[in-house]
C-alpha positions as CSV (number, residue, x, y, z in Angstrom):
1,M,26.0,-35.5,-30.9
2,L,28.9,-35.7,-33.4
3,G,26.8,-37.9,-35.7
4,V,24.1,-35.2,-35.9
5,Y,26.7,-32.6,-36.7
6,A,28.2,-34.8,-39.4
7,L,24.7,-35.2,-40.9
8,Y,24.2,-31.5,-40.8
9,K,27.6,-30.9,-42.6
10,S,26.6,-33.4,-45.3
11,C,23.4,-31.4,-46.0
12,M,25.2,-28.2,-46.9
13,G,24.6,-27.3,-50.5
14,G,20.8,-27.2,-50.7
15,K,19.7,-30.7,-49.5
16,R,16.9,-29.2,-47.5
17,K,15.3,-32.6,-46.6
18,C,18.5,-33.9,-45.2
19,L,18.9,-30.7,-43.1
20,L,15.5,-31.1,-41.6
21,L,16.3,-34.6,-40.7
22,A,19.4,-33.5,-38.9
23,L,17.6,-30.9,-36.9
24,A,14.9,-33.4,-36.0
25,G,17.7,-35.7,-34.8
26,L,19.2,-32.9,-32.7
27,L,15.8,-32.2,-31.0
28,T,15.4,-35.9,-30.2
29,L,18.8,-36.1,-28.8
30,V,18.3,-33.1,-26.5
31,S,14.9,-34.3,-25.3
32,G,16.3,-37.7,-24.6
33,C,19.2,-36.3,-22.5
34,E,17.2,-33.7,-20.6
35,A,16.6,-34.4,-16.9
36,K,13.1,-34.5,-15.5
37,L,12.1,-31.0,-14.4
38,D,11.6,-30.8,-10.6
39,L,8.8,-28.4,-9.8
40,S,8.4,-29.4,-6.2
41,H,10.0,-26.1,-5.0
42,V,7.6,-24.1,-7.1
43,E,4.6,-25.9,-5.7
44,S,5.9,-25.5,-2.1
45,S,6.3,-21.7,-2.7
46,K,2.7,-21.5,-3.7
47,E,1.7,-22.6,-0.3
48,K,3.6,-19.8,1.5
49,P,1.5,-16.8,2.5
50,V,4.1,-14.3,1.4
51,A,5.8,-14.1,-2.0
52,R,8.8,-12.0,-3.2
53,Y,6.7,-10.3,-5.8
54,D,4.3,-9.0,-3.2
55,H,4.2,-5.2,-2.8
56,F,2.3,-4.4,0.4
57,Q,0.5,-1.0,0.6
58,A,-1.4,-0.8,3.9
59,A,-2.5,-2.6,7.0
60,A,-5.3,-2.3,9.5
61,K,-6.4,-4.2,12.6
62,S,-9.7,-4.9,14.3
63,A,-10.5,-6.6,17.6
64,S,-9.9,-10.0,16.1
65,A,-7.7,-9.7,13.1
66,I,-4.9,-7.9,11.3
67,V,-5.2,-7.5,7.5
68,V,-2.4,-6.4,5.1
69,I,-3.2,-5.6,1.5
70,G,-1.0,-5.5,-1.6
71,N,-0.7,-5.7,-5.4
72,R,-2.6,-8.2,-7.5
73,G,-5.4,-8.5,-5.0
74,A,-3.3,-10.0,-2.3
75,I,-4.8,-10.0,1.2
76,L,-2.9,-11.4,4.3
77,T,-4.8,-12.1,7.5
78,S,-3.4,-12.8,11.0
79,R,-5.3,-13.7,14.1
80,D,-2.3,-14.1,16.4
81,K,-0.8,-10.5,16.3
82,G,1.3,-11.1,13.2
83,E,3.0,-14.3,14.2
84,S,1.4,-16.2,11.3
85,W,-0.6,-15.3,8.2
86,T,-3.1,-16.8,5.8
87,R,-3.4,-15.6,2.2
88,T,-6.4,-14.9,0.0
89,R,-6.7,-13.1,-3.3
90,L,-9.5,-11.0,-4.7
91,S,-10.6,-11.5,-8.3
92,G,-10.8,-8.8,-10.9
93,D,-13.2,-8.2,-13.7
94,S,-11.8,-11.2,-15.7
95,P,-10.2,-14.5,-14.7
96,I,-6.7,-13.2,-15.4
97,S,-7.0,-9.8,-13.8
98,F,-6.6,-8.8,-10.1
99,P,-7.5,-5.5,-8.3
100,T,-4.9,-3.0,-7.4
101,L,-5.4,-2.5,-3.6
102,V,-4.1,0.8,-2.3
103,D,-5.6,1.3,1.2
104,I,-7.4,-0.4,4.0
105,E,-9.3,0.8,7.1
106,V,-11.3,-0.7,9.9
107,C,-14.5,1.0,10.9
108,P,-16.0,1.3,14.4
109,D,-18.2,-1.7,13.8
110,N,-15.0,-3.8,13.1
111,H,-15.7,-4.2,9.4
112,F,-12.6,-3.9,7.1
113,V,-12.9,-1.7,4.0
114,I,-10.4,-1.8,1.2
115,L,-9.9,0.9,-1.5
116,D,-9.3,-0.5,-5.1
117,A,-7.6,1.8,-7.6
118,D,-10.3,0.7,-10.1
119,R,-12.8,3.0,-8.3
120,K,-14.2,0.3,-6.0
121,L,-14.5,-0.6,-2.4
122,W,-14.2,-4.1,-1.0
123,V,-16.1,-4.5,2.3
124,S,-15.6,-7.5,4.6
125,D,-17.7,-9.4,7.0
126,L,-17.0,-9.1,10.7
127,N,-14.4,-11.9,10.4
128,G,-12.5,-10.2,7.6
129,E,-12.9,-13.3,5.4
130,K,-15.6,-12.6,2.8
131,W,-15.4,-9.5,0.6
132,T,-18.0,-7.7,-1.4
133,S,-17.1,-5.1,-4.0
134,K,-19.0,-1.8,-4.5
135,E,-18.5,0.8,-7.2
136,I,-17.5,4.4,-6.4
137,P,-19.3,6.7,-8.8
138,T,-16.5,8.8,-10.0
139,E,-14.2,9.1,-13.1
140,E,-11.3,10.6,-11.0
141,E,-8.4,8.6,-9.6
142,V,-9.0,7.3,-6.0
143,L,-5.9,7.5,-3.7
144,D,-6.9,7.2,-0.1
145,L,-9.7,6.0,2.2
146,T,-10.8,6.5,5.8
147,C,-13.6,5.6,8.1
148,D,-14.8,8.4,10.4
149,H,-15.9,8.1,14.0
150,N,-19.5,7.5,13.1
151,G,-18.8,4.8,10.5
152,G,-19.0,7.0,7.4
153,L,-16.6,6.2,4.5
154,W,-14.5,8.9,2.8
155,V,-12.5,8.7,-0.4
156,V,-10.1,11.3,-1.8
157,G,-8.3,11.5,-5.1
158,S,-7.5,13.5,-8.3
159,F,-9.0,16.9,-9.0
160,T,-9.5,17.5,-5.3
161,L,-12.0,14.6,-5.1
162,I,-13.7,14.2,-1.8
163,M,-16.6,11.7,-1.6
164,A,-18.6,10.3,1.4
165,S,-20.9,7.4,2.1
166,N,-23.0,6.9,5.2
167,D,-24.4,3.5,4.2
168,G,-21.3,1.4,3.7
169,G,-20.6,2.4,0.1
170,D,-24.1,1.9,-1.4
171,N,-24.7,5.6,-2.0
172,W,-22.3,8.5,-2.2
173,S,-22.3,12.3,-1.9
174,D,-19.8,14.5,-3.6
175,K,-17.9,17.0,-1.4
176,S,-15.2,17.8,-4.0
177,I,-13.5,21.2,-4.1
178,S,-13.1,21.3,-7.9
179,E,-9.4,22.4,-7.9
180,D,-6.8,20.8,-10.1
181,A,-4.8,19.0,-7.4
182,M,-4.3,15.4,-6.2
183,L,-5.5,14.7,-2.7
184,S,-3.5,11.9,-1.2
185,K,-4.5,11.6,2.5
186,I,-7.7,12.1,4.6
187,Q,-8.0,11.7,8.4
188,F,-10.6,12.5,11.1
189,T,-9.3,13.3,14.5
190,D,-12.7,13.3,16.1
191,E,-16.4,13.3,15.1
192,N,-16.2,16.9,13.8
193,H,-12.7,17.6,12.7
194,G,-10.9,16.2,9.7
195,V,-7.9,17.1,7.5
196,V,-7.1,16.4,3.8
197,T,-3.6,16.9,2.4
198,G,-2.1,16.6,-1.1
199,E,-0.5,18.1,-4.1
200,F,0.9,21.7,-4.2
201,G,1.0,21.7,-0.4
202,S,-2.8,21.5,-0.3
203,V,-4.4,21.4,3.1
204,Y,-8.2,21.3,3.6
205,S,-10.0,20.9,6.9
206,T,-13.5,20.5,8.3
207,N,-15.1,21.5,11.6
208,D,-18.6,20.0,10.9
209,G,-17.9,16.3,10.3
210,G,-17.2,16.8,6.6
211,E,-20.3,18.7,5.5
212,S,-18.0,21.5,4.3
213,W,-14.2,21.8,3.7
214,S,-12.1,24.9,3.7
215,G,-8.5,25.6,2.7
216,G,-5.9,26.9,5.1
217,N,-2.5,28.2,4.4
218,F,-0.8,26.0,1.8
219,I,2.4,24.4,3.1
220,T,4.3,25.4,0.1
221,N,3.3,25.3,-3.6
222,E,6.1,22.9,-4.5
223,F,5.4,20.3,-1.8
224,Y,3.4,17.1,-2.5
225,A,2.2,15.6,0.8
226,M,2.3,11.8,0.3
227,A,1.6,11.1,3.9
228,S,0.1,12.9,6.9
229,H,-0.7,12.1,10.5
230,F,-2.6,14.3,13.0
231,I,-2.6,13.3,16.7
232,S,-5.1,16.1,17.4
233,Q,-7.0,18.9,15.6
234,Q,-4.0,21.2,16.0
235,K,-0.9,19.0,15.9
236,G,0.3,16.9,12.9
237,W,2.9,16.0,10.4
238,V,3.1,15.7,6.6
239,G,5.8,13.9,4.6
240,G,6.7,13.8,1.0
241,L,9.4,13.6,-1.7
242,Q,13.1,14.1,-0.9
243,G,12.6,13.1,2.7
244,I,10.8,16.4,3.6
245,I,8.7,16.5,6.7
246,Y,6.7,19.5,8.0
247,Q,5.0,19.9,11.4
248,T,2.0,22.1,12.4
249,E,0.8,22.9,15.9
250,D,-2.0,25.2,14.9
251,G,-4.2,23.1,12.7
252,G,-2.3,23.7,9.5
253,R,-2.2,27.5,9.5
254,N,1.6,27.5,9.9
255,W,4.1,24.8,9.1
256,Q,7.7,24.3,10.2
257,R,10.1,22.1,8.3
258,Q,12.0,19.5,10.4
259,E,15.4,17.9,9.6
260,T,15.3,14.3,8.5
261,G,18.8,13.5,7.2
262,T,17.4,11.7,4.2
263,R,16.2,12.3,0.7
264,A,14.0,9.2,0.6
265,P,10.3,9.8,0.1
266,I,8.1,9.5,3.2
267,Y,5.1,7.3,2.8
268,N,3.6,6.9,6.3
269,F,3.5,7.9,9.9
270,T,2.5,6.1,13.1
271,V,2.7,6.6,16.9
272,F,4.0,3.6,18.9
273,R,4.8,3.6,22.7
274,G,4.6,7.4,22.8
275,N,7.1,7.9,19.9
276,T,6.2,9.2,16.4
277,Y,7.7,7.2,13.5
278,A,8.0,7.8,9.8
279,V,8.7,5.2,7.1
280,G,9.5,5.5,3.4
281,E,11.6,4.5,0.4
282,Q,15.0,2.7,0.6
283,G,14.0,0.9,3.9
284,T,13.8,4.3,5.6
285,M,12.5,4.4,9.2
286,L,12.8,7.5,11.3
287,V,11.8,8.5,14.9
288,L,11.0,12.0,16.0
289,S,13.5,13.3,18.6
290,G,12.8,16.8,19.7
291,N,12.2,18.8,16.6
292,D,14.3,16.6,14.3
293,W,14.1,13.0,13.0
294,R,16.8,10.4,13.4
295,P,17.2,7.0,11.7
296,V,16.1,3.8,13.4
297,K,18.5,1.0,13.0
298,T,16.6,-2.0,11.7
299,E,17.3,-4.8,9.2
300,L,14.5,-4.0,6.8
301,G,16.5,-4.1,3.5
302,F,16.4,-1.4,0.9
303,G,12.9,-1.7,-0.5
304,Y,10.1,0.7,0.2
305,L,8.2,0.7,3.5
306,R,4.5,1.7,3.5
307,A,2.5,0.0,6.3
308,A,3.4,0.9,9.9
309,L,0.8,-0.5,12.3
310,P,1.1,-0.6,16.1
311,L,0.1,-4.0,17.6
312,G,-0.9,-2.7,21.0
313,Q,2.2,-1.9,23.2
314,D,3.9,-5.2,22.2
315,A,5.2,-4.7,18.7
316,L,5.1,-2.7,15.5
317,L,4.1,-4.3,12.2
318,I,6.1,-3.1,9.1
319,A,5.2,-4.0,5.5
320,G,6.3,-2.9,2.0
321,G,8.0,-3.9,-1.2
322,G,9.6,-7.2,-2.1
323,G,7.3,-9.3,0.1
324,L,8.5,-7.5,3.3
325,I,6.2,-8.0,6.3
326,K,7.8,-8.0,9.7
327,R,6.8,-7.8,13.3
328,L,9.2,-5.5,15.2
329,N,9.4,-6.1,18.9
330,Q,10.6,-3.4,21.2
331,Q,14.1,-4.9,21.4
332,D,14.4,-4.8,17.5
333,F,14.7,-1.0,17.3
C-alpha cells in the first residue's frame, strides 16, 4: 500500500500516465485483499415466507386456507391455522413490476378475491393457489372490496365509486353516487342490508341488496372513516385518524364518539370471542370495554396493524407493517 502511495506522489506535476498506473495498482491491491463475499445468508432469507420489507394489508380465510396479502404482489397462504406459511407473488404488467394489493375477501363459494390498486381483481381457484386477473372498468381509485351474501362482488373508491359484479368480475354495473368523496369501506350485514363509509363522515346504506344507496346523517364533516364494522343492520363502529372511534346503534342515523386514549389512526375492527377489537398505527390494539376502548398489552412492536382475523375460537391473526404476521392465542392478550 505504501508503494502505491509513493508512486502516486511521484506522479504529481502532470504525469498523467503515471497517475493512472498508480490508480490501477491501487485497484489491483484492493481486489487482491478483499475477502470472498458470503451470500449464503441472503439466499437463505429468500427461502423464508416473510420478509422485513413486507407490508401486509388484509387477510381472509376459507374452509381450507388463510390468505394474507401485502405490497409488491406478496401472498402468504396457511393451511394449518397460521402455524406455517407458503409464499407466492403475483406478477404485474412488466417483468419488474408487481401489483399493489389492498384488500382480500372470501366469497360464499370459498373463492378468494383480491383487490389490486391498479383497478384489477385477482380471483383464485378453490384452493387459493392459482390467480386470474380481471379489469375493473373505472378511472377512479379503488379502495375496498367485499363479497355479498349471494356471491356478488362490490368495489368502492374515489368520487363515491360503487361498482358491482354478479359474475365474478367479468361484467360490472355502476352504482356510484357522483359526489366528491372517497369511499373507504363497504360491508353487507345480510342479503339486503349494506353500509358504505368514507371521507367527510360519509355514510350510505342499502335496504335492497345494493340496487340503490341512500345517505343518512353524516358522522361529522371533518371525519374520515378509514375503517368500519357493523355487527348488525343497526349497530356498528367507524374509526379514523387521531384514534377517533364512533358508534351507532340506529343504523347510522346518530353517532356517539367513544374514548380511545390514543391518537393513532384506526385501520380495522374485528370481533373475537365476543369482544370487539380495533387495530391501527403504532402497534395500537384496543378492546371495547363498556362505552370506552382500552389498550391491549401485546408485543407487536411499533409498526402499523391492519389485518385482524379471528381463527375460530382458538386464536386471532394480526398482520401489518415490517413483515409482522402473528398468531395471538388467548393467553397472549
